[in-house]
C-alpha positions in Angstrom: 0.0 0.0 0.0 0.8 3.7 0.4 3.9 4.7 2.2 3.4 6.5 5.5 5.6 9.5 4.8 6.6 11.5 1.7 10.1 12.0 3.1 12.0 10.2 5.9 15.3 11.6 7.0 17.8 9.4 8.9 20.0 11.7 11.0 19.1 14.9 12.9 22.2 17.0 12.1 22.6 20.1 10.0 21.8 18.6 6.6 19.1 16.3 7.7 17.2 18.9 9.7 17.5 21.5 6.9 16.1 19.0 4.3 13.2 17.9 6.6 12.1 21.4 7.5 12.3 22.6 3.9 10.3 19.6 2.7 7.6 20.3 5.3 7.3 23.9 3.9 5.8 22.2 0.8 3.1 20.6 2.9 4.6 17.1 2.7 4.4 14.5 5.4 7.9 14.3 6.8 9.7 12.4 9.6 13.2 12.5 11.1 14.9 9.6 12.9 17.9 10.6 15.1 19.8 8.7 17.7 23.2 9.4 19.3 25.2 6.4 20.1 27.3 7.3 23.3 31.0 7.7 22.7 33.3 5.0 24.0 33.8 7.2 27.0 30.0 7.4 27.5 29.4 11.0 26.3 26.0 11.6 24.6 24.0 14.6 23.5 20.7 15.8 22.0 19.2 16.6 18.6 21.3 18.8 16.2 24.2 16.7 15.0 27.9 17.3 15.2 28.0 21.0 14.6 25.6 21.9 17.4 26.8 19.4 20.0 30.4 18.5 19.5 31.7 20.7 16.6 31.4 24.3 15.3 29.3 25.7 18.1 31.1 24.6 21.3 34.5 24.9 19.5 33.9 28.6 18.5 32.7 29.4 22.0 35.7 27.8 23.7 37.9 29.5 21.1 36.3 32.8 22.1 37.0 32.0 25.7 40.7 31.7 24.9 40.7 35.0 22.8 39.2 36.8 25.8 42.3 35.6 27.8 44.5 37.2 25.2 42.4 40.4 25.2 42.8 40.7 29.0 46.6 40.9 28.4 46.1 43.5 25.7 43.7 45.5 27.8 46.5 46.7 30.2 48.2 48.4 27.2 44.9 50.2 26.6 44.6 51.5 30.1 42.5 48.9 31.8 43.7 47.9 35.3 43.4 44.2 35.5 44.9 42.2 38.4 47.5 39.7 37.3 47.7 36.8 37.0 44.2 36.1 35.6 42.7 32.7 36.2 40.3 30.7 34.1 37.8 28.3 35.6 37.0 25.5 33.1 33.8 24.3 34.9 32.2 27.8 34.6 32.9 28.0 30.9 31.9 24.4 30.2 28.6 24.8 32.0 27.7 28.0 30.0 28.7 26.4 26.7 26.8 23.2 27.5 23.7 25.1 28.6 23.7 26.9 25.3 24.0 23.7 23.3 21.1 22.2 25.3 19.0 25.2 24.4 19.8 24.6 20.7 18.8 20.9 21.1 15.4 22.0 22.5 15.1 24.7 19.8 15.5 22.1 17.0 12.8 19.9 18.6 10.4 22.9 18.8 11.1 23.8 15.2 10.3 20.3 14.0 7.1 20.3 16.0 6.1 23.7 14.7 6.6 22.5 11.1 4.7 19.3 11.8 7.7 17.1 11.2 7.5 13.8 13.2 10.6 13.2 15.3 11.6 9.7 16.3 14.5 9.4 18.8 15.5 6.0 17.3 18.3 4.3 15.5 17.3 3.5 12.0 18.2 0.7 9.6 16.8 -0.4 6.2 14.5 -3.4 6.0 13.7 -2.8 2.3 14.1 0.2 0.0 11.1 2.0 1.4 11.1 0.7 5.0 13.1 1.7 8.0 13.2 -0.2 11.2 13.6 2.1 14.2 14.9 1.0 17.5 14.7 3.0 20.8 17.3 2.9 23.5 15.0 0.5 25.4 14.8 -1.8 22.3 11.3 -0.9 21.3 10.8 -1.3 17.5 8.9 1.0 15.2 8.6 0.4 11.4 8.3 3.5 9.2 7.7 3.6 5.4 8.5 6.5 3.1 8.4 7.4 -0.6 11.7 9.1 -0.4 14.5 8.6 2.1 17.5 10.9 2.9 20.5 9.6 4.8 22.2 12.3 6.8 23.9 10.4 9.6 27.3 12.2 9.4 30.4 10.8 10.9 32.0 10.2 14.3 35.7 10.6 15.3 37.9 7.5 14.7 40.1 5.9 17.3 43.5 4.6 16.3 42.7 1.1 17.5 46.1 -0.2 16.4 47.7 1.8 19.3 47.5 -0.1 22.6 45.4 1.7 25.1 44.0 4.3 22.7 40.4 3.3 23.0 40.5 2.5 26.7 42.2 5.7 27.9 41.8 8.3 25.2 39.0 10.7 24.4 38.0 12.5 21.2 36.3 15.9 20.4 33.0 14.1 21.1 34.1 14.1 24.7 36.2 17.2 25.1 33.4 19.7 24.8 31.3 17.9 27.4 34.0 17.6 30.1 32.8 19.2 33.3 36.3 19.6 34.7 39.5 20.8 33.0 41.4 18.2 30.9 44.6 19.4 32.4 47.9 18.6 30.6 46.7 17.4 27.2 48.3 15.6 24.3 46.5 15.6 20.9 48.3 13.3 18.4 47.9 13.8 14.7 47.3 17.2 13.0 43.8 17.6 11.6 42.1 20.9 11.8 40.1 19.9 14.9 43.3 18.9 16.8 44.9 22.3 16.1 41.7 24.2 17.0 41.3 22.3 20.3 45.0 22.5 21.1 44.9 26.3 20.4 42.1 27.1 22.8 43.4 24.7 25.4 46.8 26.6 25.3 44.9 29.9 25.3 43.1 28.8 28.5 46.5 28.3 30.1 46.7 24.5 29.9 49.9 22.6 29.1 49.1 21.3 25.6 51.1 19.3 23.2 50.4 18.4 19.5 52.1 15.4 18.0 52.5 15.4 14.3 54.0 12.7 12.1 53.9 14.5 8.8 52.3 17.8 7.6 49.8 19.9 9.4 46.3 20.6 8.0 46.5 18.2 5.1 44.4 19.5 2.1 45.0 23.1 3.0 47.6 25.5 1.6 50.8 24.3 3.2 52.5 27.7 3.5 49.5 28.9 5.4 49.4 25.8 7.5 53.0 26.2 8.5 52.4 29.8 9.6 49.4 28.6 11.7 51.6 26.1 13.6 54.5 28.5 13.9 52.2 31.0 15.6 50.8 28.4 18.0 54.3 27.2 18.8 55.6 30.7 19.5 52.6 31.3 21.8 52.9 28.2 24.1 51.6 25.1 22.3 54.2 22.4 22.2 54.8 20.4 19.0 56.4 17.0 18.8 57.3 16.8 15.1 58.1 13.6 13.1 56.6 11.6 16.0 53.8 9.0 16.3 52.4 7.3 19.4 52.7 3.6 19.9 50.9 2.9 23.2 49.0 4.6 26.1 49.2 3.2 29.6 47.4 4.2 32.8 49.6 4.9 35.8 48.7 4.4 39.5 48.4 8.2 39.7 45.6 8.0 37.0 47.8 10.0 34.6 48.3 8.5 31.1 51.8 7.6 30.0 52.2 7.9 26.3 55.1 6.2 24.4 56.0 7.4 21.0 58.6 7.1 18.3 60.7 9.9 16.9 61.3 9.1 13.3 63.9 11.7 12.8 66.1 10.5 15.7 65.0 6.9 15.7 64.3 7.1 19.4 61.5 6.0 21.7 60.3 8.6 24.2 57.6 8.8 26.9 55.7 11.4 28.9 52.6 11.5 31.1 49.5 13.5 30.5 46.1 14.0 32.2 44.2 13.7 28.9 45.0 12.2 25.4 42.6 13.5 22.8 42.6 11.6 19.5 42.0 13.6 16.3 42.6 11.1 13.5 39.7 12.0 11.2 36.1 10.9 11.2 34.4 7.7 10.1 31.0 7.8 8.3 28.0 6.4 10.3 26.9 3.8 7.9 27.6 0.4 9.6 24.2 -0.1 11.2 22.1 1.3 8.3 22.0 -2.1 6.5 22.8 -0.3 3.2 23.9 -3.5 1.4 20.4 -5.0 1.8 18.9 -2.3 -0.3 21.8 -1.8 -2.7 23.1 1.6 -1.7 26.7 1.8 -2.9 29.5 3.1 -0.7 33.2 3.7 -1.3 34.9 0.6 0.0 37.9 2.6 1.3 36.2 5.5 3.0 32.8 3.9 3.8 31.1 7.0 2.5 28.0 6.9 0.3 28.5 7.5 -3.4 26.1 10.1 -4.7 25.6 12.0 -8.0 25.2 15.7 -8.6 21.6 15.5 -7.3 22.6 13.8 -4.1 21.0 10.6 -5.3 22.5 7.2 -4.3 22.6 4.1 -6.5 18.9 3.6 -5.4 16.7 6.2 -7.2 14.5 7.3 -4.3 17.3 7.1 -1.6 19.5 10.2 -1.2 22.3 11.3 1.0 23.6 14.7 2.1 26.4 16.1 4.3 29.5 14.4 5.8 28.2 10.9 4.9 28.7 11.5 1.2 31.8 10.8 -0.8 33.8 13.8 -2.2 31.8 16.5 -0.4 33.2 19.1 2.0 32.7 18.2 5.6 31.1 21.5 6.4 27.8 22.5 8.1 26.8 25.2 5.6 27.3 22.9 2.6 25.2 20.2 4.2 22.4 22.7 5.0 22.4 24.2 1.5 22.5 20.7 -0.1 19.6 19.5 2.2 17.4 22.5 1.3 18.1 22.2 -2.4 17.3 18.5 -2.4 13.9 19.1 -0.7 13.2 21.8 -3.3 14.0 19.5 -6.2 11.9 16.7 -4.7 8.8 18.7 -3.8 9.2 22.3 -5.1 9.6 21.7 -8.9 13.2 23.1 -8.7 16.1 21.7 -10.8 18.8 23.7 -9.0 21.8 21.6 -8.0 24.3 22.3 -5.1 27.5 24.0 -6.3 30.4 22.7 -4.3 33.0 25.0 -5.9 34.7 27.9 -4.0 33.3 27.0 -0.6 34.9 29.2 2.1 36.0 27.8 5.4 37.9 28.8 8.5 40.3 27.0 10.9 39.7 28.6 14.3 43.2 28.4 15.6 44.4 31.2 18.0 45.4 33.2 14.9 42.5 32.2 12.6 43.1 30.9 9.0 40.4 31.3 6.4 40.4 30.5 2.8 38.2 30.2 -0.3 39.1 28.5 -3.6 42.3 26.6 -4.5 45.5 26.3 -2.4 48.7 27.3 -4.2 49.6 23.7 -4.5 46.2 22.8 -6.1 46.4 25.7 -8.5 49.8 24.7 -9.7 48.7 21.1 -10.1 45.6 22.2 -12.1 47.1 24.9 -14.2 50.9 24.5 -14.1 53.3 26.8 -12.2 53.9 29.0 -15.3 50.2 29.8 -15.4 49.8 30.8 -11.8 50.6 34.2 -10.2 50.6 34.6 -6.4 50.2 38.0 -4.8 51.0 38.1 -1.1 51.9 40.3 1.9 52.6 40.2 5.6 50.7 42.9 7.5 50.2 44.1 11.1 46.7 44.6 12.4 46.3 48.1 13.9 44.9 46.5 17.1 48.3 44.7 17.6 50.3 47.9 17.6 49.4 49.4 21.0 49.3 46.0 22.6 52.7 45.2 21.1 51.5 41.9 19.9 53.6 39.7 17.6 52.3 39.9 14.0 55.0 37.7 12.4 52.4 35.2 11.1 49.7 37.7 9.9 49.8 36.9 6.2 47.6 36.9 3.2 47.9 35.6 -0.4 45.9 35.6 -3.5 46.4 32.8 -6.1 45.5 33.9 -9.6 45.7 32.7 -13.2 48.4 34.7 -15.0 46.6 34.9 -18.3 44.4 37.8 -19.5 42.1 39.0 -16.7 43.9 37.2 -13.9 40.9 35.4 -12.5 41.3 34.7 -8.7 41.6 31.0 -8.0 42.1 31.2 -4.3 42.3 33.6 -1.4 44.0 32.8 1.9 44.1 34.9 5.1 45.7 34.5 8.5 44.7 37.0 11.1 42.1 38.1 13.6 38.5 37.5 12.6 39.7 35.6 9.4 36.3 34.1 8.8 34.5 37.4 8.9 37.1 38.8 6.4 36.9 36.0 3.9 33.1 35.7 4.0 32.6 38.8 2.0 35.4 38.2 -0.5 33.9 34.7 -1.1 31.0 36.2 -3.0 33.3 38.0 -5.4 35.4 34.8 -6.0 32.2 32.8 -6.5 31.2 35.4 -9.2 34.5 35.0 -11.0 36.3 38.1 -9.6 39.7 39.0 -11.1 42.8 40.6 -9.6 42.2 44.0 -11.4 38.7 44.1 -10.1 39.8 43.5 -6.5 42.5 46.2 -6.9 39.7 48.6 -7.8 37.8 47.7 -4.7 38.1 50.4 -2.0 39.1 49.0 1.4 37.5 49.9 4.7 40.1 51.8 6.7 41.8 50.8 9.0 40.9 47.1 8.8 42.8 43.9 8.2 40.5 43.1 5.3 41.6 46.4 3.6 45.1 44.9 3.1 43.6 42.4 0.6 42.6 45.2 -1.7 46.2 46.5 -1.8 48.0 43.2 -2.6 50.6 44.0 -5.3 53.8 42.0 -4.4 54.2 38.7 -6.2 56.0 35.7 -4.8 57.4 35.0 -8.2 59.5 38.2 -8.0 61.2 37.0 -4.8 60.1 40.2 -3.1 58.4 40.5 0.3 56.4 43.2 1.9 55.3 44.2 5.3 52.1 46.4 5.3 51.0 48.1 8.5 47.3 48.3 9.4 47.1 52.0 9.1 
């Protein structure tokens, strides 16, 4: 007979919720299944997905907490009398952040109710192409049928299970944001953006923090910019163990964690003890329990992610997937939201518009933020050849840093352009305060095909950091360098 719902979404994160709410706007009968499997350390949370609970939102708030610590030091130079040393209380910050996240959980449930979207707090798996079997925490089963099904279950942090003690004694970002007490002396092995972001705010809060990196930082990002990010962190208190990788974690009688690692440069084995070891080795897609093979949804055998076409359709015509679960898509909240909305509009709103994944801006919220849009210098050279790429660049000093006498050695920007004809901008990279706010506006121009001459005709807002982008005229090819002050 007839299916119960027009659309069923499995996964209550950014992409799934956006798709469900947009579909409901067209008067369709919509349901959402969402269930959070507790982390190996027992951490769990509510509706909203990674971004809301254990990603962008708590990360940015804790990053802000660390920035406020730096601002307190600057304040003295501007005439504020602040007793030193200042002290940070983790539990107060954590409670405030967690309370806000819980308010977002509640807000999402209210929005679904207002839009008449049925919410099931259940783990879903396919019984057949149109049928989902939902299981509650207590084991109660509910069977739901739908004409169209969207998979939006995202991913969860991976554990390096080949390292003895990693699973038993380590945590991930799933746990860090929900700790009620300070993590203390912390080691974060491997250098993905989340490890640098977390290490950055932990150092900024005054905690003894070490990053262990076996190879390059921020793989996939422009490597010159990535090196400047880590240099800044290192010069401001974060410790780095380079060319090293962990081999085992043991719990001492004192409850501290003793980590053993190998230094590939020196060929030595070293140890140290920490209060917390936070793994950041990437994320694994949440596909294992979905029973995808039963209905014929194809996945990439290496990554486990779902293979989709330009319309987010899987190998089964009426089953779709959006967000981090999909192969070859950026693992970013805004792209998942946009893709989810557009999918609902194509399904129920007579739209044919596809998601455009080119020139998506993003920011790494390290102590000195790094934001970019478009191609890295390496990717541009790979695509077009070094002879066809021109790179404009400059170091600069934010005006705010001058009175406070802050180090601006790593404040840097570069623009990657095609050399031919109008010099179309291929990529823009910026390291400095409020980097995301700076790049957001420029992203529109680059999305619209902006060229270097057009940007040079753009009048900057004085005296801002963003203004310096409109004055870039030194090329790396010439071997020159430039330092531009903020005023």
